[in-house]
C-alpha positions as CSV (number, residue, x, y, z in Angstrom):
1,M,100.2,149.1,120.0
2,R,101.4,150.0,123.4
3,R,99.6,147.6,126.4
4,G,100.4,148.6,130.0
5,S,103.9,147.2,131.4
6,K,106.8,145.9,130.1
7,R,106.2,143.1,132.6
8,A,102.4,142.9,131.7
9,R,103.1,142.6,127.8
10,R,106.3,139.6,128.6
11,K,103.2,137.7,130.8
12,Q,100.4,138.2,128.5
13,L,102.6,137.0,125.4
14,R,103.6,133.8,127.5
15,W,100.3,133.0,128.7
16,E,98.9,133.3,124.6
17,I,102.0,131.5,123.1
18,G,102.1,128.4,126.1
19,A,99.6,125.9,125.9
20,F,97.8,126.7,122.4
21,S,95.5,123.5,120.8
22,A,95.4,122.9,117.3
23,V,93.4,120.1,115.0
24,L,95.4,118.4,111.9
25,R,94.4,116.2,109.6
26,S,95.7,112.2,109.3
27,S,96.3,110.5,106.5
28,R,92.7,109.1,107.1
29,P,89.9,111.1,105.9
30,G,87.6,111.9,109.1
31,I,90.3,111.1,111.5
32,H,91.6,114.3,113.1
33,Y,94.2,114.9,115.8
34,T,94.2,117.1,118.8
35,A,98.0,119.0,119.1
36,T,98.8,120.7,121.9
37,I,101.6,122.7,120.8
38,H,103.9,125.3,123.9
39,A,105.7,127.6,121.8
40,T,108.8,129.9,123.1
41,L,110.3,132.9,121.4
42,T,113.8,133.7,121.3
43,P,115.6,136.4,122.5
44,E,111.5,137.4,124.2
45,P,110.6,141.1,122.3
46,T,112.1,143.5,124.0
47,D,110.4,146.5,122.3
48,P,107.1,147.7,121.9
49,Y,104.9,145.2,120.7
50,D,101.2,144.2,121.0
51,P,101.4,140.5,122.6
52,D,98.2,139.5,121.5
53,E,98.9,141.0,117.0
54,I,102.5,138.7,117.9
55,A,100.6,136.3,119.9
56,D,98.6,135.3,116.5
57,R,100.5,135.2,114.1
58,V,103.2,132.8,116.2
59,R,100.2,130.9,116.4
60,T,99.1,130.6,113.5
61,A,102.6,129.9,112.1
62,L,102.6,127.0,113.7
63,R,99.7,125.3,114.0
64,T,100.8,125.4,109.7
65,T,103.9,124.0,110.7
66,A,102.5,121.2,112.2
67,A,99.5,120.6,109.8
68,A,101.9,120.3,107.4
69,A,103.8,117.3,109.4
70,V,101.3,115.1,110.3
71,R,99.3,115.6,106.9
72,D,100.8,112.1,106.0
73,Q,100.8,110.7,108.8
74,D,98.5,107.4,110.1
75,P,96.8,107.8,112.2
76,I,96.9,104.2,113.4
77,N,100.5,104.6,113.9
78,L,100.7,107.7,116.9
79,P,104.3,108.3,118.2
80,A,105.6,108.4,114.8
81,A,103.6,111.2,114.0
82,Q,104.2,112.6,117.1
83,D,108.2,112.3,116.5
84,A,107.6,113.7,112.7
85,C,105.2,116.7,114.2
86,A,107.8,116.9,116.9
87,Q,110.8,117.1,115.2
88,Q,109.5,120.1,112.5
89,L,108.3,122.3,115.5
90,R,111.6,122.0,117.4
91,Q,113.3,124.3,114.2
92,P,113.5,128.3,114.9
93,Q,111.1,129.9,113.0
94,E,111.6,133.9,112.3
95,L,108.2,135.7,111.2
96,G,109.8,138.7,111.6
97,L,109.3,139.4,114.9
98,P,110.4,142.1,117.1
99,D,114.2,142.0,118.1
100,G,114.5,139.2,115.7
101,A,113.4,136.8,117.5
102,T,113.4,133.0,117.1
103,V,109.9,130.8,117.4
104,T,110.2,127.3,118.4
105,A,107.6,125.1,119.5
106,S,107.2,122.2,121.6
107,V,103.7,119.8,121.0
108,H,102.0,117.0,122.0
109,L,99.7,114.6,119.9
110,E,96.2,112.5,120.8
111,L,93.2,111.2,119.5
112,A,90.0,112.5,120.8
113,D,87.6,109.6,122.1
114,E,86.3,109.4,119.1
115,D,89.0,109.5,116.7
116,H,89.6,106.8,118.9
117,A,87.5,104.4,118.5
118,A,87.2,105.6,114.2
119,V,90.8,104.6,114.2
120,K,90.2,101.5,116.4
121,E,87.1,100.2,113.4
122,L,89.8,100.6,111.2
123,L,92.7,97.9,112.5
124,T,89.5,95.8,112.6
125,A,88.9,95.7,109.6
126,I,92.2,96.3,108.2
127,R,93.3,92.9,110.0
128,A,90.1,91.1,108.0
129,Q,91.2,91.8,105.1
130,G,94.6,90.8,105.9
131,A,93.5,87.8,106.7
132,A,91.4,87.6,103.9
133,D,94.0,88.4,100.7
134,T,96.4,85.8,102.6
135,L,93.9,82.8,103.1
136,T,93.2,84.1,98.9
137,R,97.0,84.2,97.8
138,Q,97.6,80.9,99.9
139,R,94.4,79.7,97.5
140,T,95.8,81.0,94.2
141,E,99.5,80.0,95.3
142,A,99.1,76.7,96.1
143,F,96.6,75.5,93.1
144,A,99.5,77.0,90.5
145,R,102.1,75.1,92.0
146,E,99.7,71.8,91.7
147,L,99.5,72.8,87.8
148,A,103.0,73.9,87.7
149,H,103.8,70.1,86.5
150,P,102.2,68.5,83.1
151,A,100.2,65.3,84.6
152,A,99.0,67.8,86.7
153,L,97.5,69.6,84.4
154,L,96.5,66.5,82.2
155,A,94.4,65.2,85.0
156,R,93.0,68.2,85.7
157,W,91.7,68.2,82.2
158,L,91.0,64.9,82.2
159,Q,88.5,66.1,84.8
160,Q,86.6,68.5,83.2
161,P,82.5,67.0,82.5
162,D,83.5,68.5,78.5
163,A,86.4,66.7,78.1
164,Q,87.1,65.5,74.8
165,I,89.5,62.0,76.2
166,T,90.5,60.8,72.9
167,Q,91.5,64.1,72.3
168,P,93.7,65.5,74.5
169,P,96.4,68.7,74.6
170,S,99.8,67.7,73.1
171,D,102.7,67.6,75.4
172,A,104.4,70.3,74.1
173,E,101.3,72.4,74.6
174,L,100.6,71.1,78.5
175,E,104.6,72.5,78.9
176,A,104.0,75.3,77.4
177,L,100.9,76.0,80.3
178,A,102.7,74.0,83.1
179,R,105.7,76.7,82.1
180,R,104.1,79.4,82.0
181,L,102.7,79.0,86.0
182,R,106.2,78.4,87.5
183,S,107.5,81.5,85.4
184,F,104.2,84.2,86.8
185,P,105.8,86.1,89.3
186,K,106.5,84.9,92.2
187,D,105.3,86.9,96.2
188,R,108.3,88.4,96.8
189,D,107.4,87.2,100.4
190,E,108.0,83.9,98.9
191,P,111.8,82.0,100.1
192,V,114.6,82.4,98.1
193,E,115.1,78.1,98.3
194,R,111.9,77.8,96.5
195,Q,111.8,80.2,94.0
196,L,116.1,78.7,93.1
197,L,114.3,75.3,92.3
198,T,111.6,76.9,90.0
199,I,114.4,77.9,88.1
200,L,116.3,75.0,87.9
201,R,114.1,72.8,87.2
202,D,112.8,75.0,84.3
203,F,116.8,76.0,83.5
204,L,117.1,71.2,83.4
205,A,114.1,71.2,81.4
206,E,115.7,73.0,78.7
207,F,118.3,69.7,78.2
208,P,116.1,66.8,77.2
209,K,118.8,64.7,76.4
210,E,120.1,62.4,78.5
211,E,124.1,62.8,78.0
212,Q,123.0,67.1,78.3
213,K,121.5,66.3,81.8
214,R,123.9,64.0,83.2
215,L,126.6,66.7,82.3
216,L,124.3,69.3,84.0
217,V,124.7,67.7,87.1
218,I,128.2,66.7,87.0
219,L,128.5,70.2,86.5
220,L,126.0,71.0,90.2
221,A,128.1,68.9,92.2
222,N,131.5,70.1,91.2
223,G,130.0,73.1,92.1
224,M,128.9,71.7,95.2
225,R,132.4,70.7,96.1
226,A,133.8,73.8,96.1
227,A,131.6,75.5,98.2
228,R,132.8,72.9,100.7
229,K,130.0,70.8,101.0
230,P,130.7,67.4,99.6
231,G,127.7,65.5,101.4
232,H,125.7,67.0,98.7
233,A,127.5,67.4,96.1
234,D,127.6,63.0,96.5
235,Q,124.0,63.2,97.1
236,V,123.2,65.1,93.6
237,E,126.0,62.9,91.7
238,A,124.1,59.1,93.4
239,L,121.5,60.8,91.5
240,L,123.5,59.5,88.0
241,K,123.3,55.7,89.7
242,P,121.2,53.0,88.0
243,S,118.4,52.2,90.6
244,P,118.8,49.0,92.1
245,A,115.4,47.9,89.8
246,T,117.8,48.8,86.5
247,S,120.5,47.2,87.3
248,E,118.5,43.4,88.2
249,T,117.2,43.8,84.9
250,S,120.9,44.8,83.5
251,P,122.8,41.6,82.0
252,T,124.3,40.3,83.8
253,A,127.9,38.2,84.0
254,T,127.6,34.2,82.7
255,D,125.5,31.7,85.0
256,T,129.3,29.2,86.4
257,S,126.1,27.0,88.0
């Protein structure tokens, strides 16, 4: 349909697509983005055309593109949603328009007052839940560390009201349970050093004989020296030396007094 002069049609089309609004769903149910979209046709149509028909087609297409871009975006991170939507809308789209015109657009996202309030409540709930989860995890990890030694397990067992003191768990049962606690999957945020200590402890426990342990200590010290850490190697090898109390009780040279 032909409407008015070429100049009038162009002016009307620019006005209809130059700035229009859209309400877009976010990844959080009930919270929506309010978008203002600014569209541009390149090149502008020159043949006779209906500005309303083209404007309807452009607005529908761009609203659909914008909705898809932010559907999985969290309104808590409004800048990220803004970037994702803008990136999609600035990609040229061919909508079968006159003269082969393509559509590009810019966008500004914001949240309405009620959606701002909903995001604030959501953040408060997330923070409270995060604090509660952290405390629960810390208590659980501390309890597991406490019981990761057979002696601690036995002490805990003896504290039970119905514990049969004359029939305690066997050493093998206590060690097996302690080992399960030590090998339980650790939190990925736990320092590597702590995880390594747990692995080394279990590894050494696989070699109960004293001569086996001495050999492992020597191998560990050699590895530290190869890593140019002689001080640490000396500390490890010092574990092989008898303690002063042991030396005092060991046979000594004949008293010549």
